[in-house]
N, C-alpha and C positions, 0 to 999 in steps of 0.2 A: 696233660697228665695221661699216662698209659696205665691201664689196669689189666692184669692177666689172671685168668682163673682156669684151673685144670679140671678135666672131667666134668664139664659144666652142663647143667640141665637146661635144655633149650626151650622147654615149655614155658619158662618164665619170661622169655623174650619174644614169643610169638603169640598172636591173638587166637590161634586155633587151640593152644594149650595141649597139643599132642606130645606125649613124652618121647624124647630123644636126647641123646647126649653127644657132645662133641669133645674131641681130645683137648682142645684149648679154646678159650673165648677171650678175645682181646678188644678192649674199648679204648678209644682215644678222643681227644677234644681239640686237636690242632692240626691243620693241614701238613705242617712240617713233620708230624709224627708218622705220616704214611710211608715215606721212603725208609725211615728207620725200622718200622715194623717189618716191611718187606725184606729188608736186609737180614733180618733175624730168622726168616723162614727157610727151612731146608727145601731144596728143589723137589724132593720126593714126597713132600707133605701136601695133601690137598688143601686148598684155600678157598674160602668164599666170603664175600662181603655182603652184609645184610643191612636193611634199613630198620623200620619199625616192626618188622615181622608180621605185617598184616596181610600179606599175600603169599605166605609160604606154607608148604607142607614138607617137613622132614619125614621121608618115608622109612627111614631107619636111623640108627646112630650114625653120626658123621665123625669118622676117626681123625679128621684133619683139624684145621684152624678156622674158626668163625670170627670175623672181625666186624665191629660195629662203630660207626661214627657218632660221637656225641658233640660234634661241632655245632655251636649255637651262634646266634647273632642275626639280626635283621637290620640292614643298613641301607639308607637311601644313598645311591652313588651318583645319580644324575636326576635333574629335575628341570622341567619346562613348565610354562603356564598351563599346559594341557595334560601332562603325564609325568610319571616318575619311574625311574628304574631302581629296583630294590634287589640287593644281593642278600641271599638267605643261606645260612649254614645248613649243610646236608642233614644234620641231626635235629633240626627244629621240627616239631610236629607240624604237619601241613595245616591242620585245622587251627593251630595257634597263629600261624602266619595269616591265614584267611581272616581270623578275628581281628588281628592287628590292622589289616588293610581296611576292613569294614568300619572299624572304629575311626579311621581317618578318612572315611568317605571316598575310598579308592576302589575303582571298579575293575573287574576283569577275571576274578577267581571266586566270586561269591557263590556261583553255582556248584562249586566243588566242596562246599561246606559239609562237614560231618564225615568226610572220607577219612578213615584211619590211615596211619602211616606217616612217614617223614618226607621232608622236602627232597632229599636226594633221590629217594625211590620214586617220587612223583615224576622226576625227569627220566627215569629209566622206564617206568611202566606207562607213562603218558596217561595218568589217571584221568577219568572223565565221568561226568554225570549230568543229567538234565540239560543236554545240549551244549555242554562245554567240555573242553579238554585242557590239560596243563599246557600242551603245546601252543594253544591259542595265545598264551601270555608269556611264554618263555622266550627270552632274548638269547641267552647263551648259558652254557654249562661249563663250570670250571672243575677240572679233574686232574688226577695224576696218572700219567701214561706209564704203565708198568714196563712195556717193551722199550720205549725210548728213555725211560727213567728221567722224566721231566714233567713239570706242570704245564698243562695245556688248556686252551679255551676252545670249546666247540660251539660254533654258531648254531642257532636253532635249525636252519635249513639243512645243516650238515648232520643233524641228529636223525634225519629220515623218519620222522614221526608218522605213525599210522595208528590204527585202532588198537589200543593197549600194547603198543609196540614202539620200538626205537632201535637205533643202531647198537645201543648198549646191550640189547637182549639177543642180538644176532651173533652168529658164530665168529664173524671177523673181529668183533670188539668185546665179546662176552668175557667178562672177568679181567679185561685189559685196562679198563678205565675205572678209577676209583674217584667218584664224585665227592668234592668237598664243599661246593656251594653252587647255587643256581641263581641266575639273574632273571627277574620277572619284570615285565612292563605293565604298569597299572595306570588306568585313566582317572584323571580328576573330573572329567566330564561324564555325566550320566550315560551309561551304555548298558541298560538292562537287557539281559537275554532271557526272555520269558516265553519263548515260542514252544517250549516243551509242553505237551498237553497237561501234564500233572501240575504245571505252574501257571499256565496261561489263564485258566479259569479263576485263579486266586487273585488276579490283578485286573479288575475291570478298567482301572486307570493305571498308567505306568508307575512303577515304584520310584520314589524320589531319592532313596538311599540304598546302597548295597546291603545294609543291615536288614532291610525289609526282605530282600531276596534271600539272604542267608537264613533268616527265621523261617521263611516259607519252605525252603529246601530242607532244613533240618526237620521240620514238622512232617513233611512228606516222607523223608527217609525213616523217621521214627515210626511212622504208621505201617511201614512195610518190612523194615530190616531190624534184626536184633542188635542190641548194643553189645559189641564183642567183649567189653569188660564184664558183662553180666552173663551173656550166653556166648561161649567161645565159638568163633568161626573164623574163616579166612575171607569173609565177604563174598562177593559174587564168584562162584566156583567155576563157572563156564563162560566162555566168550559167546556172544551172539553170532551164530553162523551166517555167512554170506553164501547164498546158493545160486545155482544156475537157473535159467528159464525152465529147463527140463525138470529140475528138482522142485521148483515152485509149482509146476503143473501137477507133479505127483502129490504134493501136499494138498492142493486144491481137490484132486481126485479123491484122496483119502477123506477129506473133510466134507466133501460134497458142496463146497462153496468157497468163495475167496474173501469172506468177511473177516478172516483172522488178520492180526497185525503183520504187515510186511512192508518193507520200505526199499525203494529203488536207490541203489548206490552205484558208485563207479565200477565196482567189481561184480555186481550182481544184485540179488535181492537179500536184504537182511531180515531175518526172522528172529524175534526174541527167543533166546534159549529158555527163558522162564515159561513162556507159553508152550513150547514143545514139551518141556518136562511136566508141566501141569496136565497137558492133554494125555500124557502117558500115565497119569494117576499117582505121581510121586509126592504131591504137596502134602506135608504132614506125616509122611511115611517114616517109621522108625525101624531100624535094623540093629539090634544089639545096643551098643552105646552111641551110635550115630543116628542122625535124623535129618530130614529135609524140613526147613523152616516152614511153619504152617501158613505164614503170610506171604512168603516169597520163595518159590521153589528153586530159585537160582542159588540159594544159600544152603550149604551143608553145615550142620551145627554139631557141637560136642556138648550136649545139654547138661550132663552130670560130671563133666571133666574126667571121664573114665575111658574115653575112646582111645583106640590105638590106630596107628597109621594104616595097618592092614584092613581094619574095619572101614576106614574112610575110602581106601582104594577099592574095596569090594563094592561099596555103595556107588562110588563114581562109575565103575565099570558096568554095574547093573543098569544105571540110568542111561549111560551111553548106548548100551546094547538095546534097550527098549526103544529109544528114540531112533536108532538106526533101523531097527526092525519095522517100526511103524511108518517112518517117513523117509527112510533112505538117507538120512542126514547124520553125519558124524560130528559130535560135539567135541570141541577142544577145550581143555582146562585153561582158565585165566590164572588160577593159582599155580605158582611155580613149585614144581616137585623137585626135591633135592635128595 
């Protein structure tokens, strides 16, 4: 079924609840609907496909067409004594899928528990938390190729996954692939990933079920992050920057020591954006109708549901400017700006 609504208010389909309208909002629940919908769009009309709206900021009204997948379904398509492959509709809530897996004692995605958004977007964004990423378990992504006008399957290696990144976000494929399902590989054998510091101390002995890890992850998340259904936000607003040796030395010079969190990666040194923002004094700061969450400065919130996009952008730019001035580091948003 395809539903169409004109002059649609987008705050109802984004977790940030920032007011913005689109010219037309289309929702569909079948892969075969995709080419039909595309055939109805005029070439001169802007088009965007969204997921659960948990990582989006519409900076102004969008005069074009916003399309959303409501494709559901969780289906085991292959099984061996040690693992299963599961095809999941792009419109399924990611956390519902994780709960489904944990209830069946299937391992591999339990560390992603509590992340808002939908399965299709998990493959675009490569969502991650507590030492795990979606790409660790993705086998392939099924999509409709707008340019070739055909359904295609993209193997995980060809998705070029990186930190909160994929080929679907890059210029060469941005907007060209409309994902309708994702295939995940899950393990029947216990494979707990509890090396992340916030989890490690909670398990003096290894967990015996993924549900135990899921419960721990959700408890840790709830202790730091607001529930977007109660306190509107787009989750982590900034990416953790990866800096050069010279930039790291500058931070050490500013701080007078090297006891702050920093981690060696392939591209340089990763420093938590939350720590940088906190050191610049932003935790709990409020400016008009927007604020920085008092327990996790990586999150910008819309506490009274009265914030505007311009207020969010002003606060974002002020945070970026202060971090750049103090540490010489430029923060990049994780939240997609449209």
